C-alpha positions as MATLAB code, in Angstrom:
seq = 'XXXXXXXXXXXXXXXXXXXXXXXXXXXXXXXXXXXXXXXXXXXXXXXXXXXXXXXXXXXXXXXXXXXXXXXXXXXXXXXXXXXXXXXXXXXXXXXXXXXXXXXXXXXXXXXXXXX';
ca = [
      14.058  -17.528    8.410;
      15.292  -14.510   10.062;
      18.394  -13.708    7.336;
      15.416  -13.193    5.074;
      13.148  -11.391    6.909;
      16.548   -9.151    7.396;
      16.177   -8.708    3.380;
      12.866   -7.752    2.902;
      12.606   -5.538    5.671;
      13.460   -1.373    5.679;
      16.197   -0.714    6.897;
      15.277    1.065    9.487;
      13.623   -1.780   11.128;
      16.851   -4.483   10.307;
      18.831   -2.487   12.416;
      19.332    0.411   14.864;
      20.869    3.598   12.895;
      24.030    4.597   14.295;
      24.076    8.326   16.363;
      25.599    9.787   13.154;
      23.031    8.167   11.107;
      20.344    8.793   13.141;
      21.776   12.721   13.064;
      22.306   13.180    9.244;
      18.753   11.685    8.712;
      17.073   13.841   10.996;
      18.330   16.691    9.237;
      16.821   15.941    6.206;
      13.302   14.885    7.933;
      13.793   17.946    9.496;
      13.808   19.700    6.335;
      10.996   17.855    4.366;
       8.356   17.974    7.147;
       6.974   20.386    6.407;
       3.558   20.476    3.782;
       5.441   23.463    1.917;
       8.673   22.051    1.622;
       7.152   19.052    0.951;
       4.936   20.906   -2.207;
       8.870   22.328   -2.770;
       9.887   19.278   -3.213;
       7.590   17.798   -5.494;
       7.200   20.941   -7.794;
      10.556   21.069   -8.185;
      11.706   17.165   -9.271;
       8.642   16.483  -11.378;
       8.893   19.678  -13.307;
      10.147   19.401  -16.772;
      13.743   18.582  -16.895;
      14.080   18.257  -13.585;
      14.745   21.868  -12.372;
      12.031   24.879  -11.726;
      12.923   28.441  -11.284;
      12.411   29.892   -8.308;
       9.636   32.208  -10.592;
       7.603   29.434  -11.497;
       7.645   28.349   -8.086;
       6.162   31.047   -6.080;
       2.499   31.415   -7.650;
       1.867   28.299   -6.674;
       1.310   29.455   -2.987;
      -0.188   32.552   -0.839;
       2.882   33.153    0.901;
       5.264   35.743    0.160;
       8.777   35.492   -2.220;
      11.170   36.009    1.176;
       8.935   33.367    2.903;
       9.481   30.787   -0.188;
      13.395   31.894   -0.178;
      13.507   30.936    3.422;
      11.600   27.497    2.629;
      13.893   27.052   -0.335;
      16.897   27.883    2.076;
      15.862   24.968    4.461;
      15.620   22.711    2.048;
      19.290   23.607    0.066;
      20.948   23.822    3.747;
      19.739   20.168    4.123;
      21.311   18.897    0.763;
      17.608   17.578   -0.750;
      17.916   20.292   -3.474;
      20.976   22.172   -4.767;
      20.674   25.610   -6.595;
      21.752   27.724   -9.268;
      21.500   31.607  -10.485;
      21.204   31.809  -14.197;
      20.695   35.586  -14.381;
      18.540   37.445  -12.081;
      16.755   34.040  -11.398;
      17.971   31.095   -9.177;
      17.161   27.623  -10.849;
      16.812   24.480   -8.400;
      16.862   20.760   -8.715;
      16.405   17.448   -6.361;
      19.493   16.344   -4.830;
      18.438   12.065   -6.079;
      21.033   10.811   -3.664;
      19.656   12.683   -1.225;
      16.067   11.855   -1.674;
      17.059    7.943   -2.160;
      18.346    8.201    1.337;
      15.042    9.061    2.387;
      13.341    7.392    0.171;
      15.416    3.391    0.905;
      15.269    3.976    4.838;
      11.548    3.515    4.738;
      10.966    0.903    1.668;
      11.543   -2.604    2.026;
      14.395   -4.190   -0.229;
      12.127   -6.563   -1.910;
       8.584   -7.111   -1.998;
       7.403   -8.795    0.923;
       5.580  -12.024    0.531;
       1.908  -12.243    0.251;
       0.040  -13.275    3.198;
];
């Protein structure tokens, strides 16, 4: 029974995180733990083609362009997004492995049995 419980539980409840894993995940969680940055991640990830120009992001917020740039830099520094300059515009896209790492931290590996 213990083996089955371990397989269905989210990784964070199966065993204690190592100090290195906790430090790495904390950086990702801290970067995502802001409403503006969560919205930016969502907007970038759901944008057609999986990438968004900074020009597509700034109008959605009642914030200055430098403030949006700061939030994008926090996400980029944490490794949640990557960017590419094309002419005068910068395009952003999600880093799937970083987002998946956050998601799997709390997601059970198998559906829990119905009670």
